[in-house]
N, C-alpha and C positions, 0 to 999 in steps of 0.2 A: 736348307739355305739360311745363313745368318745375315740379317740385315740390321744395320745400326744407323741412327740418326743423331746429329749433334749440332746445336747452334754454338759455333766456336767463337762468336763475337770477335771476328777478325782472324783470318787464317794466318796472317803474318805474325800476329801476336801469339797465337797458340804454338806456332813453330818456334818463335823466340824463347818461349817458356819450355821448349823441348817436351811438349805434352802430346802432340799429335802422333808422331811416329811410334813412340813407346806404347801408346794406347792401341794403335792398329796392330802392332807386333803382338801384343798380349791377347787381344780379342780375335784377331784374324777374321774380320768380316768378309763375307762374300760380296756384299754391297755396302758401301758407306755413303750416306747422304749428309751433306753439310749445309748449314744455313748461316746467313750473315757473314759471308766470307770477306766482304769489304775489300775486294781486290779484283784486278783484271787478270786474265790468263797471262802467265809469264812473270807476274809480280811476286809470286810465291812459288818457290821450288819445292815440290813434294816428290821425293824419290820413292816411288812405290812400284817396284818391279812386279809384273803380273797383273796389274790393274789397268783397265781402260779409264781414262780421265775425261770428264766433261764439265764444262763451266757454263753458267748463265750469269753474267755479271751485269750490274746496274750500269746504265749510261753515265750516271753520276759517280765519279771515282771515289773510292773509300767508303762505299755505302752499300748496304743490303747484299744481295747476291747469294747464289746457291751453287753447289757442285755435287757431282756423283763420281765415286770411284767404284768400279765394278770388275770383278774377276771374269764374269761372263759378259761377253760383248753383246750389248743390246741390239735388237733388230733395228730400232730407230730411237732418235732423241728429238724431243720437241721442247722449244723454249716458250714459256709464257702461255697465255690464253690465245685462242684463235680470234681472228678479226671480228667474226660474227658476234661472239660473246662480248667482246670489248665494246662493240657498237650497241648491242642490245642493252647492256648494263651501264653504258655511258661512263667508261672508266676515267675519262678526262674531266668529268663534271664535278670537280672538287678543287679546293684551293691548293692542294699539294701536288697537283699534276697527275700524270698517268702512272699508276703503280705497275702497269704491265711493262714499263721500261726499266724496272728496278731489279730485274733478275730474280723475281720472287718465286717462280714456278719452273720446274723442269720435270719432264716426263720421259721415262725410259720404258720402252716396250720390250718385253721378254716373251718367250714362247707361250707361257701359261698365264701371264698377268701383266698389267701395267703398274709401274712404280712411279709415284709422283712425290717429289719433295717440294715443300712449300714453306715460305717464310711470310706469314700473314702480317699485314700492316698493323703496327701498334696504334691503339686508339688515341694516344697522347694524354698527358696529364690533365689537360683542360677538356678532354673528350671531343676535341674538334674533329677527329677522324671517325667518330661513331657513324655519322651518315655514310661515309665511304664504306665502312665495314658492313653496316646493316643493309644498305640499299643497293650497293654495287658489288663489292668484293665477295662477301660471303655467299650470296645467291649465285654469282657468276661461277665461283669455284665449285660449288655444289653441282651446278648444272654441267660443268665441264667433267667432273668425275662420273656423273651419271651417264653422260654421253659415252665416255670411255667404257663404262661398264656394259654397254650394249654389245661390245665386241669381246671383251675379256674382263675377268675380275680385276679389281683395283686394290692396290695397297697404297695408302698415302701417309706421309710422315712429315714431321717437322715441328717448327715453333708456330703454334696456332695463336699465341698471345691471348689465351683465355683459359681460365680455370672453369671447368664445366659445372661442377657442383660444389657445395660447401665442404665436401671431403677432399677437394683438390687444392686447398690452401690452408695455411696454418691458422689464419685469423679471419674467418669469413665475415663475421658480424661487423668488424670495423672497416671492411673493404667493400661492402655492398655499395654499388653505384660508382665505384672507382674503376679506373682503366683496368681491363683484364677481368673484371667481375661485374660488368653492367648487365642489365636485363637483355639488351640488344646483342651483346657479344655471346652471352650464354645461349640465347635463342639460336644464333648462327651455328653453334656447335650442335645443339639439340636437333637442328634440321638434318644434320648428317645422320644422327642416330635414328631419327624418324624415317629417313630414307633407306635404312637397313645397314648402314655402316657400323662396324663393331669396334669399340674402344678396346683394343686387345689386352691392355694391362689389366683392365677390370674383369677379364675372364679369370684371372689368377689371384688377384689381391683386391680386397675390399678395405674400407676404412680410410683414415687419414694418416698423415705422417710420411707419405710418399711424394716427394717433390723433385722437380727438375730445374728450377730456377730459384736463386736466392739473391736478395739485395746485397750489395757490397758494404753496406753500413751495419753497424752495431752487432757485428759477429753473427749475422743472420744464418749463415751457412753452418757454422759450428754449432749453433743452437737448433738447427733444422727448422727455422722459421721461413718457410718457402712456399712455392706455388708449383703445381703440376700444370705446365702449359705446353709441354712437348709430348707428342703422341705418335703412335702407330695405329691407324684405323684400316680395316679391311672390309671388302664386300662380304656380305653374309654367306655367300657360297664358298668362301675360304675358311670359315670358322673351324671346320673339322681339320683343316690343314695347319692350324696354329698349334705349335708345340710348346712355345713359351713366349713370354713378353716380360721385359724387365726394365728397371731404371738403375743407373750406375752412378750413384752419388759420390763414390770414392774417386772417380776420375776427375782430376783437377785440370785447370788451364783456361776455363771460361766461367762466367757466372751461371751458365747452364751446364748440366751434365748430360751424357749420352743416354739414349733409350734404345732398346733393342727388340727384335722380333725374330723368332726362329720358325720357319715354315717347312713343312714336309711337301716340297714342291720341286 
C-alpha cells in the first residue's frame, strides 16, 4: 500500500499551478493525505476518479485544514480530537482559540490500522504558541494516538512543524531556540519516539540534506537550505511491514514537498 502526505499550502493554489493532479497521476497513491488545504468542501474541485474524498476544514475560512483521498473506503472517519481529550488538555486555554476547530486532525480507520493525518500548530515567530504546543497539543495528540493503538496499529503523517534533531535542518546552530527547533517542540516529537512510534524515513536514510520544507526567500530550495518537518511515523508493531519511506523534493507546487510510505499491509 502506497501512502503519501503533502502540505499543499492551499489546495486551490496547488491546483492553479497544475501541480496536484499530475503528481497524483505520476505517483498513483493508494492513500493521499493533505495538510493546510485552506478551503471548505466544494471550494476546490479535485477530479480523482476511484478515490473516496474526505475533508476536515477549519471553521475559519482560508485557514489550516486537512483532507484524505483513499482508493480503499475507510471503515470510519473521525474529525479532530475527542471531547474528553480536549477537556483534559484544555484546548481553549490559549490566546489563539481552540485548535480543535481548525481541521488539523483526521483519522481514517482501515481493516489493519488507523491512519491519522495531522497539521500541527506552528509555534509562531515570537514563540507565543509554545505553551499550546508543549502543554496542550503535543501531549493530547500523543495520548490520542496511544488510545487508538490499543485497538489497532497507528500510522500518522503530516506537517509536525518541528525538526527533530540537528540532522533535520540545514542550519541547526543558528536556529536553536527558534520556532520549529525549540527544546519544547523537539521534546514533543521525542515523546512519540519514546512511546514506541518509529520515524520511518530514518529506517532507510541517515545524515542530513533530506528536507521537506524550504523558505521562499534567498533561493533556499534551489540551494537545499531546508527543514525536515513532514513525517510518517508508525507503531512499532508495523516496523516489519515498512517497505520504504521517502521524500520527494522534485515535486513542486508548495513550499513543502510530499513524503511517502510503502507498507506491506
